[in-house]
C-alpha positions as CSV (number, residue, x, y, z in Angstrom):
1,M,113.4,99.8,87.1
2,S,111.8,97.3,84.9
3,C,108.1,97.5,85.5
4,K,105.9,100.0,83.6
5,L,103.5,102.1,85.6
6,N,100.2,103.3,84.3
7,L,98.3,104.1,87.5
8,V,100.2,105.7,90.4
9,S,98.5,107.1,93.5
10,G,100.2,110.3,94.4
11,D,98.7,110.2,97.9
12,S,98.0,107.0,99.8
13,H,98.6,106.0,103.4
14,I,100.2,103.5,105.7
15,N,98.7,102.5,109.0
16,E,101.2,102.7,111.8
17,P,101.5,99.2,113.5
18,P,101.0,99.1,117.3
19,N,104.6,98.3,118.0
20,L,106.2,100.9,115.7
21,W,107.6,103.2,118.4
22,L,107.8,100.6,121.2
23,D,110.2,98.6,119.1
24,R,112.3,101.5,117.8
25,V,112.7,104.3,120.3
26,P,115.6,104.3,122.8
27,S,115.0,102.4,126.0
28,K,114.8,105.6,128.0
29,F,111.6,106.5,126.1
30,K,109.9,103.2,126.1
31,D,107.4,104.2,128.8
32,R,106.5,107.3,126.8
33,A,106.4,105.7,123.4
34,P,103.1,106.0,121.4
35,R,101.1,102.8,121.7
36,I,97.7,101.3,120.9
37,E,95.5,100.5,123.9
38,R,92.2,98.7,124.1
39,L,89.3,100.9,125.2
40,E,85.7,100.0,125.6
41,Q,84.6,101.6,122.3
42,G,87.6,100.4,120.3
43,D,91.4,100.6,120.1
44,A,93.2,103.9,120.1
45,W,96.6,105.5,120.1
46,I,97.7,106.8,123.4
47,M,100.2,109.6,122.7
48,E,102.0,112.0,124.9
49,G,100.7,115.5,124.1
50,S,97.3,114.4,122.8
51,P,94.4,115.5,125.1
52,V,92.3,112.4,124.0
53,P,92.9,108.9,122.7
54,I,93.3,108.9,118.9
55,N,91.0,106.4,117.2
56,F,91.8,105.3,113.6
57,G,88.7,103.7,112.2
58,N,88.3,106.3,109.5
59,N,91.9,105.6,108.4
60,V,91.2,102.0,107.6
61,N,87.6,102.0,106.3
62,G,88.4,102.2,102.5
63,G,86.1,99.8,100.7
64,M,83.5,99.6,103.5
65,A,79.9,100.6,102.9
66,P,79.0,103.9,104.6
67,E,76.7,102.2,107.1
68,D,79.5,100.0,108.2
69,R,82.0,102.8,108.9
70,S,82.9,103.9,112.4
71,P,85.8,106.0,113.8
72,W,86.3,103.2,116.3
73,I,87.7,99.8,115.4
74,R,89.8,97.0,116.9
75,W,93.3,96.8,115.4
76,E,92.9,93.1,114.4
77,D,89.7,94.1,112.5
78,A,91.5,96.8,110.5
79,R,92.8,96.3,107.0
80,Q,96.3,95.0,107.5
81,G,98.0,96.1,104.3
82,G,98.7,99.5,105.8
83,A,101.2,97.9,108.1
84,D,102.2,94.8,106.1
85,P,103.6,95.5,102.7
86,S,103.2,91.9,101.5
87,I,99.4,92.3,102.0
88,R,99.5,95.8,100.4
89,M,100.7,94.3,97.1
90,G,97.4,92.4,96.8
91,E,95.4,95.5,97.8
92,Q,97.1,97.4,95.0
93,D,96.5,94.7,92.5
94,E,92.8,94.6,93.4
95,D,92.4,98.3,92.6
96,G,94.6,98.2,89.5
97,V,97.2,100.5,91.1
98,D,100.8,100.0,90.1
99,A,102.5,102.1,92.8
100,E,101.6,104.5,95.6
101,V,103.2,107.5,97.4
102,L,102.8,106.8,101.1
103,Y,102.0,109.3,103.8
104,P,101.4,108.7,107.6
105,T,98.2,109.0,109.4
106,P,97.9,112.7,110.1
107,R,96.5,112.7,113.7
108,V,98.7,109.8,114.7
109,S,102.0,110.9,113.2
110,M,102.0,114.6,112.6
111,N,100.0,116.8,114.9
112,V,101.1,115.3,118.2
113,F,104.8,115.0,117.4
114,T,104.8,118.5,116.0
115,N,103.6,119.9,119.3
116,N,105.9,117.9,121.5
117,K,108.6,120.3,122.8
118,D,110.9,117.6,124.2
119,T,113.5,117.7,121.5
120,D,115.2,114.4,122.1
121,F,111.9,112.5,122.4
122,H,110.5,114.3,119.3
123,L,113.5,113.4,117.2
124,A,113.5,109.8,118.4
125,C,109.9,109.3,117.4
126,I,110.4,110.9,114.0
127,R,113.5,108.8,113.3
128,A,111.7,105.6,114.4
129,Y,108.9,106.3,112.0
130,N,111.2,107.0,109.1
131,D,113.2,103.8,109.8
132,W,110.0,101.8,109.9
133,L,108.7,103.4,106.7
134,S,112.0,102.7,104.9
135,G,111.7,99.0,105.8
136,Y,108.0,99.0,104.6
137,A,108.8,100.7,101.3
138,S,111.9,98.6,100.7
139,Y,109.7,95.5,100.4
140,N,109.0,96.7,96.9
141,P,110.5,100.1,96.1
142,E,109.1,100.0,92.6
143,R,105.6,100.1,94.0
144,L,105.9,101.7,97.4
145,V,107.2,105.3,97.6
146,G,107.9,106.4,101.2
147,I,107.5,110.1,102.3
148,A,109.7,110.8,105.3
149,M,108.5,113.0,108.2
150,M,110.7,116.0,109.0
151,P,111.2,117.2,112.6
152,T,109.9,120.6,113.7
153,V,112.4,121.5,116.4
154,G,114.7,123.7,114.4
155,V,116.4,124.0,111.1
156,N,119.6,122.1,112.0
157,S,117.7,119.1,113.2
158,A,115.5,119.2,110.1
159,I,118.6,119.2,107.8
160,E,120.2,116.3,109.7
161,E,117.1,114.2,109.4
162,L,116.6,115.2,105.8
163,R,120.1,113.9,104.9
164,R,119.7,110.8,107.0
165,A,116.2,109.9,105.7
166,M,117.1,110.4,102.1
167,A,120.0,108.0,102.4
168,L,117.5,105.3,103.6
169,P,116.1,102.9,100.9
170,G,112.6,103.4,99.8
171,L,112.2,107.1,100.8
172,K,111.8,109.6,98.0
173,G,110.3,112.8,99.5
174,V,109.9,114.8,102.8
175,L,106.7,115.8,104.6
176,L,106.6,119.2,106.3
177,A,104.3,119.4,109.4
178,R,105.6,123.0,109.9
179,Y,108.3,125.1,108.3
180,P,111.9,123.9,109.0
181,N,112.2,126.6,111.7
182,G,109.4,124.9,113.6
183,G,106.9,127.6,113.1
184,M,103.8,128.2,111.0
185,T,105.4,130.9,108.8
186,P,108.6,130.7,106.8
187,S,111.8,132.3,108.0
188,G,115.1,133.2,106.4
189,D,116.6,130.5,108.6
190,D,114.8,128.0,106.5
191,D,117.0,128.7,103.5
192,A,119.7,126.3,104.8
193,F,117.1,123.5,104.6
194,W,115.8,124.5,101.2
195,A,119.4,124.6,100.0
196,V,119.8,120.9,100.9
197,V,116.5,120.0,99.3
198,N,117.6,121.8,96.2
199,E,120.9,120.0,96.2
200,L,119.3,116.6,96.6
201,E,116.4,117.4,94.3
202,V,113.9,116.0,96.8
203,P,110.2,116.9,96.5
204,I,108.6,118.6,99.5
205,Q,105.2,117.6,100.6
206,I,102.5,119.4,102.7
207,H,99.6,117.0,103.3
208,V,96.3,118.9,103.5
209,S,97.8,121.6,105.8
210,L,100.5,122.4,108.3
211,A,99.9,120.9,111.7
212,G,98.1,123.0,114.3
213,E,97.7,122.3,118.0
214,P,96.1,119.0,119.0
215,D,92.5,119.5,120.0
216,A,90.1,117.4,122.1
217,D,87.4,118.0,119.5
218,P,89.0,118.3,116.1
219,D,85.7,119.0,114.4
220,R,85.2,122.1,116.4
221,K,87.9,124.0,114.5
222,K,86.6,122.7,111.2
223,S,82.9,123.4,111.7
224,G,82.2,119.7,111.5
225,A,83.9,119.3,108.1
226,H,85.1,115.7,107.4
227,G,87.3,116.3,104.3
228,E,85.1,118.8,102.4
229,L,87.4,121.7,103.1
230,R,90.8,120.1,102.9
231,H,91.9,122.6,100.2
232,T,91.6,125.7,102.4
233,D,95.2,125.8,103.8
234,A,96.9,125.1,100.5
235,P,96.6,128.5,98.9
236,L,98.1,130.2,101.9
237,R,101.1,127.9,101.8
238,A,101.6,128.4,98.1
239,L,101.5,132.2,98.6
240,E,104.1,132.0,101.4
241,F,106.5,130.0,99.2
242,I,106.0,132.3,96.2
243,N,106.1,135.7,98.0
244,N,109.1,134.7,100.1
245,G,111.0,134.0,96.9
246,I,111.8,130.5,97.9
247,F,111.4,129.1,94.4
248,D,113.5,131.9,92.9
249,R,116.4,131.1,95.3
250,F,116.0,127.4,94.9
251,P,114.9,126.7,91.4
252,K,114.9,122.9,91.6
253,L,112.4,122.9,94.5
254,K,109.1,121.0,93.9
255,L,106.2,121.5,96.3
256,V,103.5,118.9,96.4
257,L,100.2,120.0,98.0
258,A,98.7,116.6,98.7
259,E,95.1,115.7,99.3
260,V,93.9,119.2,98.5
261,D,92.4,118.5,95.0
262,S,93.0,120.8,92.1
263,S,89.9,122.8,91.1
264,W,90.8,125.8,93.2
265,V,94.1,126.4,91.4
266,P,92.9,128.5,88.4
267,Y,91.0,130.9,90.6
268,V,94.0,131.3,93.0
269,K,96.4,131.8,90.1
270,E,94.2,134.5,88.6
271,Q,93.8,136.3,92.0
272,F,97.5,136.1,92.9
273,D,98.5,137.6,89.5
274,D,95.8,140.3,89.7
275,R,96.8,141.4,93.2
276,H,100.5,141.3,92.3
277,K,99.9,143.7,89.4
278,R,98.0,146.1,91.6
279,H,100.6,146.4,94.4
280,N,102.7,149.5,94.6
281,P,106.0,148.4,92.9
282,T,108.0,149.5,96.0
283,L,105.8,147.3,98.3
284,K,105.1,144.2,96.2
285,P,107.0,140.9,96.9
286,K,110.4,140.8,95.2
287,I,109.9,137.8,92.9
288,D,111.2,137.1,89.5
289,N,107.9,136.0,87.8
290,M,104.2,136.4,88.1
291,P,102.8,134.2,90.9
292,S,101.0,131.9,88.4
293,Y,104.4,130.9,86.9
294,Y,105.3,129.1,90.1
295,F,102.2,127.0,90.0
296,D,103.1,126.0,86.5
297,H,106.7,125.1,87.2
298,H,107.0,124.2,90.9
299,I,103.7,123.4,92.6
300,F,101.8,120.1,92.2
301,T,98.5,119.1,93.6
302,T,97.0,115.7,94.1
303,Y,93.3,115.0,93.7
304,I,91.1,112.1,94.7
305,T,87.7,112.9,93.1
306,D,87.8,116.2,91.3
307,H,85.7,116.1,88.1
308,Y,86.0,119.8,87.6
309,G,89.7,119.6,88.1
310,V,90.0,117.2,85.2
311,L,87.7,119.3,83.0
312,N,89.9,122.4,83.8
313,R,93.2,120.6,83.6
314,H,94.6,123.0,81.1
315,H,94.0,126.0,83.4
316,I,95.5,124.1,86.3
317,G,98.4,122.6,84.4
318,V,98.2,119.1,83.0
319,S,101.8,118.6,84.1
320,Q,101.1,119.6,87.7
321,M,98.2,117.3,88.7
322,M,98.5,113.8,90.2
323,W,95.6,111.4,90.8
324,S,95.5,109.7,94.2
325,S,93.4,107.0,95.8
326,D,93.8,108.0,99.4
327,F,93.7,104.3,100.3
328,P,92.9,103.0,102.9
329,H,91.3,106.2,104.2
330,G,87.6,107.0,103.8
331,G,88.1,109.1,100.6
332,T,89.1,106.2,98.5
333,D,87.0,104.4,95.9
334,W,89.1,101.2,96.4
335,P,88.7,98.7,95.0
336,N,86.7,100.5,92.2
337,S,89.1,103.4,91.5
338,L,89.2,102.6,87.8
339,K,85.4,103.1,87.5
340,T,85.6,106.6,88.9
341,I,88.7,107.4,86.7
342,E,87.0,106.3,83.5
343,K,84.0,108.6,84.2
344,D,86.3,111.5,84.7
345,M,88.6,110.7,81.7
346,V,85.9,110.8,79.0
347,G,87.4,112.8,76.1
348,V,90.8,113.2,77.7
349,P,93.6,112.5,75.2
350,D,95.8,109.5,76.0
351,D,98.9,111.5,76.7
352,E,97.1,113.8,79.1
353,R,95.4,110.9,80.8
354,H,98.7,109.2,81.3
355,A,100.2,112.4,82.8
356,L,97.5,112.7,85.4
357,L,97.4,109.0,86.3
358,A,101.0,108.1,86.3
359,G,103.5,110.3,84.3
360,N,103.6,113.3,86.6
361,A,104.0,111.2,89.8
362,A,106.7,109.1,88.0
363,R,108.6,112.3,87.1
364,V,108.3,113.9,90.6
365,Y,109.4,110.7,92.4
366,G,111.9,109.3,90.0
367,L,109.8,106.3,88.8
368,E,109.5,104.9,85.3
369,A,106.0,105.2,83.8
370,G,105.1,103.4,80.6
371,K,102.5,104.8,78.3
372,Q,99.2,103.1,77.9
């Protein structure tokens, strides 16, 4: 790889084009394939298993003034770089971003598929997405890093898609919507999946949280939160990986907790260690190290705007943090990300700045990052 990277977003997003599944699922599923339909208030995804149409305005409003933002939008009015990689190159350049790690739209691509129990249809949709993403990322694999979705209908299916997807160009990590067994808690059956991850040295991603049941009113379960509490599921998943000894059995495993920011990590490390010390030795989890060790060696977090995270980077782990733009979602500062970054980086040494902004992501995803 010839280009040098100085600003890498560890968590950005594509926007699934209207024909993604219509063009790629087998003919027997065409009438069930997810599709965008025109409604009175705007366009929305119609997806089997979702109790309501899924709008996407908040997934394309990066760069808009707050007063212009709406959850409802027409597809042709949406920013098109999320579906067209040639346009995405210019959007990256406008923000000074050299490369991005690309995740799907959570409500569109994770929650509904995760809860669809028709195995064949579920797998067809997951494969169609990964095939499309491979094509998108392959437009410029030095700047577009695809994260493949994993199925949630059993360990064997997850292993099969893991191997298939990681052989596709442009894909460099896997996204878990649930544990490989298909549930919300880890199982010993998952070890067969972790073994392949360990063998391939593929980073695992959990984006914000594991996927729950689709809800007609998503805000109801979150007390009306719109991104303020996206870190709340991450400590639980970290504890499950640690206490189940997954990192001990699979020492090459990297877990990226994406879009959860980083400031919470020092408190959680302290509390996990404190409670571990207080457990009766016969009852405590059988792990090889103190819980904080695994944060320092296996767990990464991505942050969008986390001033306190940068200030406390040494307690979090300078090597474990990755800046992200969240583009084109509403959390992004595009096209002014560098202005926010410069405010946070006052007094940060060049080598640490480079690690947070590019070096760590380059290491996790096998990119080449040049120092500033």
